[in-house]
C-alpha positions as CSV (number, residue, x, y, z in Angstrom):
1,X,0.0,-0.1,0.1
2,X,2.8,2.5,0.7
3,X,4.2,1.9,-2.7
4,X,1.1,2.3,-4.3
5,X,0.6,5.7,-2.7
6,X,4.2,6.7,-3.4
7,X,3.9,5.7,-7.1
8,X,0.5,7.6,-7.2
9,X,2.5,10.7,-5.8
10,X,4.9,10.4,-8.5
11,X,2.1,10.2,-11.3
12,X,0.5,13.3,-9.7
13,X,3.8,15.1,-9.6
14,X,4.4,14.5,-13.4
15,X,0.9,15.6,-14.1
16,X,1.2,18.6,-12.0
17,X,4.5,19.7,-13.9
18,X,3.2,19.0,-17.3
19,X,0.0,20.9,-16.6
20,X,2.0,24.0,-15.5
21,X,4.7,23.8,-18.0
22,X,3.3,22.4,-21.3
23,X,1.2,25.8,-21.7
24,X,4.3,28.0,-21.9
25,X,5.3,25.9,-25.0
26,X,1.9,24.8,-26.5
27,X,-0.8,27.1,-25.5
28,X,-1.4,30.8,-26.1
29,X,-3.2,33.0,-23.6
30,X,-6.4,33.3,-26.0
31,X,-6.6,29.4,-25.8
32,X,-9.2,29.6,-23.0
33,X,-10.3,26.1,-22.8
34,X,-6.8,24.4,-22.7
35,X,-5.3,27.1,-20.6
36,X,-8.1,26.9,-17.8
37,X,-8.1,23.0,-18.1
38,X,-4.4,22.8,-17.7
39,X,-4.6,25.1,-14.6
40,X,-7.4,23.3,-12.9
41,X,-5.5,19.9,-13.6
42,X,-2.4,21.4,-11.7
43,X,-4.6,22.7,-8.9
44,X,-6.1,19.4,-8.4
45,X,-2.8,17.8,-8.2
46,X,-1.5,20.6,-5.9
47,X,-4.3,20.0,-3.4
48,X,-3.2,16.2,-3.3
49,X,0.7,16.8,-3.3
50,X,1.2,19.3,-0.6
51,X,0.6,16.8,2.1
52,X,3.1,14.3,0.7
53,X,5.0,12.8,3.4
54,X,8.5,13.3,1.8
55,X,9.1,17.3,2.3
56,X,12.3,17.2,0.3
57,X,10.4,15.6,-2.6
58,X,7.5,18.4,-2.5
59,X,10.2,21.1,-2.2
60,X,12.0,19.8,-5.2
61,X,8.8,19.6,-7.1
62,X,8.0,23.4,-6.3
63,X,11.5,24.2,-7.3
64,X,11.4,22.3,-10.7
65,X,8.2,24.0,-11.7
66,X,9.6,27.3,-11.2
67,X,12.9,26.3,-13.0
68,X,10.9,25.0,-15.9
69,X,9.4,28.4,-16.4
70,X,13.0,29.9,-17.3
71,X,12.6,28.6,-20.6
72,X,10.6,31.2,-22.5
73,X,9.4,34.6,-22.0
74,X,6.1,35.0,-20.0
75,X,3.2,34.2,-22.3
76,X,0.2,35.2,-19.8
77,X,1.5,38.6,-19.1
78,X,3.3,41.4,-21.0
79,X,4.3,43.5,-18.0
80,X,7.9,42.2,-18.4
81,X,8.3,44.4,-21.4
82,X,7.7,47.4,-19.5
83,X,10.3,46.0,-16.9
84,X,12.9,45.9,-19.8
85,X,11.7,49.3,-21.3
86,X,12.2,51.2,-17.9
87,X,15.6,49.0,-17.4
88,X,16.9,50.3,-20.7
89,X,16.0,53.9,-19.9
90,X,18.0,53.8,-16.7
91,X,20.9,52.0,-18.3
92,X,21.2,55.0,-20.6
93,X,20.8,57.5,-17.9
94,X,17.3,58.4,-18.8
95,X,14.7,58.9,-15.9
96,X,11.9,56.3,-16.3
97,X,9.3,58.7,-15.3
98,X,10.5,61.5,-17.6
99,X,8.3,60.6,-20.5
100,X,5.8,58.2,-21.8
101,X,7.2,55.3,-24.0
102,X,5.8,56.9,-27.4
103,X,8.3,59.8,-26.9
104,X,11.1,57.6,-27.3
105,X,9.9,55.7,-30.4
106,X,12.1,57.5,-33.0
107,X,15.1,57.9,-30.8
108,X,18.4,56.2,-30.9
109,X,18.2,55.0,-27.2
110,X,19.9,51.6,-27.2
111,X,17.5,48.8,-26.4
112,X,14.4,50.8,-26.9
113,X,13.5,49.1,-30.2
114,X,10.3,49.3,-32.1
115,X,9.8,45.3,-31.5
116,X,10.0,46.1,-27.6
117,X,7.7,49.2,-28.2
118,X,5.2,47.1,-29.9
119,X,5.1,44.5,-26.8
120,X,4.3,47.4,-24.3
121,X,0.5,47.3,-22.9
122,X,1.0,51.0,-21.6
123,X,2.4,53.0,-24.4
124,X,0.6,56.1,-23.5
125,X,1.1,55.7,-19.7
126,X,3.9,56.8,-17.4
127,X,5.4,53.8,-15.6
128,X,4.2,52.9,-12.1
129,X,6.9,50.9,-10.6
130,X,8.8,52.4,-7.5
131,X,12.6,52.9,-7.7
132,X,13.4,49.7,-5.8
133,X,11.9,47.8,-8.7
134,X,13.5,50.1,-11.2
135,X,16.8,49.2,-9.8
136,X,16.1,45.6,-10.4
137,X,15.1,46.4,-14.0
138,X,18.4,48.3,-14.5
139,X,20.4,45.5,-13.1
140,X,18.7,43.0,-15.3
141,X,19.4,44.9,-18.7
142,X,22.9,45.7,-17.7
143,X,23.8,42.0,-17.2
144,X,22.3,41.3,-20.7
145,X,20.6,43.2,-23.6
146,X,19.1,39.9,-24.4
147,X,15.4,39.9,-23.1
148,X,15.3,36.1,-22.1
149,X,18.6,36.4,-20.2
150,X,17.6,39.7,-18.5
151,X,14.2,37.9,-17.7
152,X,15.9,35.0,-16.5
153,X,17.7,37.1,-14.0
154,X,14.7,38.6,-12.6
155,X,13.1,35.2,-12.2
156,X,16.3,33.9,-10.5
157,X,15.5,36.8,-7.9
158,X,11.9,35.8,-7.5
159,X,12.8,32.1,-7.2
160,X,15.3,33.0,-4.6
161,X,12.8,35.2,-2.5
162,X,10.0,32.4,-2.9
163,X,12.5,30.0,-1.2
164,X,13.0,32.7,1.6
165,X,9.3,33.2,2.1
166,X,8.9,29.4,2.4
167,X,11.6,29.3,5.1
168,X,10.2,32.2,7.0
169,X,6.7,30.8,6.7
170,X,7.8,27.5,8.3
171,X,9.5,29.5,11.1
172,X,6.2,31.4,12.0
173,X,4.2,28.3,11.7
174,X,6.6,26.6,14.2
175,X,6.6,29.4,16.4
176,X,2.6,29.5,16.5
177,X,2.5,25.9,17.3
178,X,1.3,24.9,13.6
179,X,2.5,22.2,11.4
180,X,5.3,23.6,9.2
181,X,4.2,21.5,6.4
182,X,1.4,24.1,5.7
183,X,4.0,26.2,4.2
184,X,3.8,24.0,1.1
185,X,0.3,25.3,0.6
186,X,2.2,28.5,-0.5
187,X,5.2,27.0,-2.1
188,X,3.4,24.6,-4.3
189,X,0.3,26.9,-5.1
190,X,0.0,27.1,-9.0
191,X,-1.0,30.8,-9.0
192,X,2.1,31.7,-6.9
193,X,4.4,29.7,-9.4
194,X,2.8,31.1,-12.6
195,X,2.2,34.5,-11.4
196,X,5.5,35.0,-9.5
197,X,8.4,33.3,-11.3
198,X,6.3,32.7,-14.3
199,X,4.9,36.0,-15.1
200,X,7.3,38.0,-13.1
201,X,5.0,39.8,-10.8
202,X,6.8,41.3,-7.9
203,X,4.3,40.7,-5.5
204,X,6.1,37.6,-4.3
205,X,9.0,40.0,-3.4
206,X,6.4,41.9,-1.3
207,X,5.4,38.7,0.3
208,X,8.9,37.8,1.2
209,X,9.5,41.1,3.1
210,X,6.1,41.0,4.7
211,X,6.8,37.4,5.9
212,X,10.0,38.5,7.1
213,X,8.7,41.4,8.8
214,X,6.0,39.2,10.6
215,X,8.6,36.8,11.8
216,X,10.8,39.7,13.3
217,X,7.7,41.3,14.6
218,X,6.6,38.2,16.5
219,X,10.6,38.1,17.6
220,X,10.3,41.6,19.0
221,X,13.3,42.6,16.8
222,X,11.7,46.0,15.8
223,X,14.2,47.3,13.6
224,X,14.5,44.2,11.4
225,X,10.6,43.9,11.2
226,X,10.3,47.6,10.3
227,X,13.0,47.4,7.8
228,X,11.3,44.5,6.2
229,X,7.9,46.2,6.1
230,X,9.4,49.3,4.7
231,X,10.9,47.3,2.1
232,X,7.6,45.8,1.2
233,X,6.2,49.3,0.7
234,X,9.3,50.3,-1.3
235,X,8.6,47.2,-3.8
236,X,4.9,48.0,-4.2
237,X,3.0,50.9,-2.7
238,X,0.2,48.7,-1.6
239,X,1.6,47.7,1.8
240,X,1.0,51.3,2.8
241,X,-2.4,50.1,3.8
242,X,-0.9,48.0,6.6
243,X,0.8,51.1,8.5
244,X,-2.3,52.5,10.2
245,X,-2.7,49.3,12.0
246,X,1.0,49.3,13.0
247,X,0.6,53.0,14.0
248,X,-2.7,52.5,16.1
249,X,-1.1,49.4,17.8
250,X,1.9,51.4,18.8
251,X,-0.2,54.3,20.0
252,X,-1.8,52.0,22.4
253,X,1.6,50.9,23.7
254,X,2.8,54.6,23.8
255,X,5.6,54.2,21.2
256,X,5.7,54.8,17.5
257,X,9.3,53.4,16.8
258,X,8.2,50.6,14.5
259,X,6.0,52.8,12.2
260,X,8.6,55.5,12.0
261,X,11.3,53.2,11.1
262,X,9.1,51.4,8.5
263,X,8.1,54.8,7.0
264,X,11.7,56.1,6.9
265,X,12.6,52.9,5.1
266,X,10.0,53.4,2.7
267,X,10.9,57.0,2.0
268,X,14.6,56.0,1.7
269,X,13.6,53.5,-1.2
270,X,12.0,56.4,-3.0
271,X,15.1,58.9,-3.0
272,X,17.1,57.4,-5.7
273,X,14.5,58.6,-8.3
274,X,12.8,61.0,-6.4
275,X,12.3,64.2,-8.5
276,X,9.6,66.4,-10.1
277,X,9.2,63.8,-13.0
278,X,8.7,61.2,-10.3
279,X,5.8,62.9,-8.6
280,X,4.2,63.9,-11.9
281,X,4.5,60.6,-13.5
282,X,3.5,58.6,-10.2
283,X,0.4,60.9,-10.0
284,X,-0.7,60.4,-13.4
285,X,-0.3,56.6,-13.2
286,X,-2.3,56.3,-9.8
287,X,-5.0,58.8,-11.2
288,X,-5.3,56.6,-14.2
289,X,-5.6,53.4,-12.0
290,X,-8.4,54.7,-9.8
291,X,-10.4,56.4,-12.5
292,X,-9.8,54.5,-15.7
293,X,-8.9,50.8,-15.1
294,X,-11.3,48.4,-14.5
295,X,-10.4,44.5,-14.3
296,X,-12.4,41.8,-12.1
297,X,-14.1,44.2,-9.6
298,X,-16.6,43.0,-7.2
299,X,-18.6,45.9,-5.6
300,X,-17.5,48.3,-8.4
301,X,-19.7,46.1,-10.7
302,X,-22.7,46.6,-8.4
303,X,-21.9,50.4,-8.4
304,X,-21.5,50.5,-12.2
305,X,-24.7,49.0,-12.8
306,X,-26.5,51.5,-10.5
307,X,-24.6,54.4,-12.3
308,X,-25.7,53.0,-15.7
309,X,-29.1,53.0,-14.3
310,X,-29.1,56.5,-13.3
311,X,-27.0,58.2,-15.9
312,X,-26.7,55.7,-18.8
313,X,-22.8,56.0,-18.9
314,X,-20.0,54.2,-17.1
315,X,-19.2,56.4,-13.9
316,X,-15.9,54.8,-13.1
317,X,-14.2,58.3,-12.9
318,X,-16.7,59.2,-10.0
319,X,-17.2,55.7,-8.5
320,X,-13.5,54.9,-8.5
321,X,-12.5,57.7,-6.2
322,X,-15.5,57.2,-4.0
323,X,-14.8,53.4,-3.6
324,X,-11.1,54.6,-2.7
325,X,-12.5,56.7,0.2
326,X,-14.5,53.7,1.3
327,X,-11.6,51.6,1.2
328,X,-9.4,54.0,3.4
329,X,-12.3,54.2,5.9
330,X,-12.6,50.3,5.9
331,X,-8.7,50.0,6.4
332,X,-8.9,52.3,9.4
333,X,-12.0,50.5,11.0
334,X,-10.6,47.2,10.6
335,X,-7.2,48.2,12.0
336,X,-9.0,49.6,15.1
337,X,-11.2,46.6,15.4
338,X,-8.0,44.3,15.1
339,X,-6.4,46.3,18.1
340,X,-9.4,46.3,20.3
341,X,-10.3,42.7,19.8
342,X,-6.5,41.5,20.1
343,X,-6.5,39.9,16.7
344,X,-3.3,38.2,15.6
345,X,-1.4,40.9,13.3
346,X,-1.6,38.5,10.1
347,X,-5.5,38.3,10.5
348,X,-5.8,42.0,10.6
349,X,-3.5,42.4,7.4
350,X,-5.6,39.8,5.8
351,X,-8.9,41.7,6.4
352,X,-7.4,44.9,5.5
353,X,-6.1,43.6,2.2
354,X,-9.3,41.7,1.4
355,X,-11.5,44.9,2.1
356,X,-9.1,46.8,-0.2
357,X,-9.5,44.4,-3.0
358,X,-13.1,44.0,-2.7
359,X,-13.5,47.7,-3.0
360,X,-11.1,48.2,-5.9
361,X,-11.8,48.7,-9.6
362,X,-8.8,46.4,-10.5
363,X,-8.1,42.9,-9.3
364,X,-5.6,41.0,-11.3
365,X,-4.9,37.3,-10.4
366,X,-1.3,38.4,-8.9
367,X,-2.9,40.9,-6.7
368,X,-4.3,38.1,-4.3
369,X,-1.0,36.3,-3.8
370,X,-0.3,38.1,-0.4
371,X,-3.6,36.9,0.9
372,X,-2.5,33.2,0.4
373,X,0.5,33.7,2.8
374,X,-1.5,35.8,5.3
375,X,-4.5,33.2,5.0
376,X,-2.2,30.4,5.9
377,X,-0.9,32.1,9.0
378,X,-4.4,33.2,10.2
379,X,-6.3,30.2,9.5
380,X,-8.4,31.3,6.6
381,X,-8.6,29.2,3.5
382,X,-10.6,31.5,1.1
383,X,-7.5,33.0,-0.3
384,X,-6.6,29.5,-1.4
385,X,-10.1,29.0,-3.0
386,X,-9.8,32.5,-4.6
387,X,-6.3,31.4,-6.1
388,X,-8.2,28.6,-7.9
389,X,-11.3,30.7,-9.2
390,X,-9.7,33.9,-10.1
391,X,-7.9,32.2,-13.0
392,X,-11.2,32.5,-14.6
393,X,-10.2,35.9,-15.5
394,X,-7.9,34.7,-18.0
395,X,-11.0,33.6,-20.3
396,X,-11.4,37.3,-21.0
397,X,-8.4,37.2,-23.2
398,X,-10.1,35.0,-25.7
399,X,-11.0,38.1,-27.8
400,X,-9.0,40.8,-29.3
401,X,-10.1,43.2,-26.7
402,X,-10.3,41.8,-22.9
403,X,-14.0,41.0,-22.3
404,X,-15.1,38.8,-19.5
405,X,-18.8,38.3,-18.7
406,X,-20.1,39.7,-15.5
407,X,-21.4,36.2,-14.8
408,X,-17.9,34.8,-14.6
409,X,-17.0,37.5,-12.1
410,X,-20.3,36.9,-10.1
411,X,-19.7,33.4,-9.8
412,X,-15.9,34.0,-8.7
413,X,-16.8,36.2,-5.9
414,X,-19.8,33.9,-4.9
415,X,-17.3,31.2,-4.5
416,X,-14.9,33.2,-2.6
417,X,-17.8,34.3,-0.2
418,X,-19.1,30.8,0.2
419,X,-15.4,29.8,1.2
420,X,-15.2,32.4,3.9
421,X,-18.6,31.4,5.3
422,X,-17.7,27.7,5.3
423,X,-14.1,28.1,6.4
424,X,-14.0,25.7,9.1
425,X,-15.5,22.9,7.0
426,X,-12.9,23.6,4.2
427,X,-10.1,23.4,6.6
428,X,-11.1,20.2,8.0
429,X,-11.3,18.8,4.6
430,X,-8.1,20.2,3.5
431,X,-6.1,19.2,6.4
432,X,-7.4,15.6,7.1
433,X,-4.1,14.0,7.4
434,X,-2.3,17.1,8.9
435,X,-2.6,19.8,11.5
436,X,-5.3,22.1,11.3
437,X,-4.7,25.5,10.2
């Protein structure tokens, strides 16, 4: 019987790898049926394999899946081409926030080729990536002008931080008296693998800094924890939404050392590119994000339908800022509630980020990656369920212009809400042969 189980594990591992890696060679983003089928098969194998008794084997499987993605450029996201574009600008001494890409179309700046320009998804917009990211883009194209080699360097970095996240997760789980095997629910998660190392989304770097920050926070090593949280903000501005909680918590303890240190580190990461161009470009990009972008939202869809009924037009320019204000209020209320009810810090951060995403006009699949880590630590499995159903959003790329039925989005969020409601039952099923979350 043990041999049969081991052989079944080997077969499942092979299917897992094939389902994750074959799409990068054989399937295009517009091939919805094949793409979704391969992902769901990989996810089914993942649910079976994470509890494999041989931890070294499971770790090697997650590592192999990531290394296999180095073979080609990302096929599910074109963000990498903006990374390369910004890197080439810096390499040639040009501020990446100075002009939009079209300005350089007829220039002779090395690396800014018409081929690279055509691959951009934001030709008419300023970049939105903070200086810490920009430094990594610069380093990548400095190592090599070849797109695949430069991309490989970025992937190597994200592979390294994924391993680091896994290590810190295990340490925190042990610290909290939970089964460290649960860390494999992050490391083997198909969405983490595909959107991180696969599609080069730096949310996995944010997760690494957040996990390190939580670990040192629990060890009462203030300066290390604050530095890690500050670097998370420097990587993606999104973790700024966590700072109110830390501030309110410190106020209750009559100190604000942690918040001041984290804020100082965040500011320091901005200094290398801080200028008038940076302020103007970032303001323009963030303004467009909140007033023009729309992708896989939840509550915004309801607000949009009300707006259509009242005005006959899409009111995103009005509704977007209103939802931003509501999001800010929700973040403050959840932070205060977490302090008053003495919730664990990871639970507060989980709810804060969830509220932000539910009130956002744009929720790409990689946006929920931090939720997976926070959910594992706080005992909530709805982020894992969300990491399965959010992949449905790739069905919108089946047409020339992105278009996804509202019913698919409604189904996605309905399932996520159900997962939240039946959290305890899903945990029991998921962890039958392991410690409970």
